[in-house]
C-alpha positions, 0 to 999 in steps of 0.5 A: 486493473478492473478497478483503480480508484482513489481520492484524497482530502488535505487539511493543512499538512495532513493528507487522508487518501482512500482507494481501491485496486482490483486486478483483472489479471496478474500477468507477468509483472514482478517486483514489490507491490506499491501504491504509487502516485500519492498526491503530496510527498510525505514530510522530509524528516529522516525519522518521519516514516508514515504507516498505512494499512489496507482495510480489506484484501482478498484473492491473495495467492499466498495466505496473509495475516496482515498487510502493513504498509509504509511511506518513506520520508519525502516520498509519494509511494506507499510500499506494501509489506506482508506477514504470512503464516510462515513468517509470523515474526518477520515482515517482508516486501509484498511481491507480485508473486504473492498475489492472485489473479484478481487480488482486491485491496481497499485502503486508507492512508493518513500522512503528514505532507511536506507542504 
């Protein structure tokens, strides 16, 4: 990474996190893209999925329409998904193969924590 920065504010059970991730080079990493290491786990209720969206993204290897994201119940990892021009009605996990060498994300997350 050339930039890996973030901060959070917790008010009661609510966590507001912001950050930026910029790749220096893509390398040979494979698999799904996630934002890991959130400061608190989300609330542990079966149907309590939390939503998040990158505010800004650029340098993608594949044209993207949107990059919605979610945090599963009782988790500290935000999973990024993608909607591409080729799959307008389908959301799939964002894979490293979709990133460019210097992809840049600026994100904001708001979620309800378990404690």
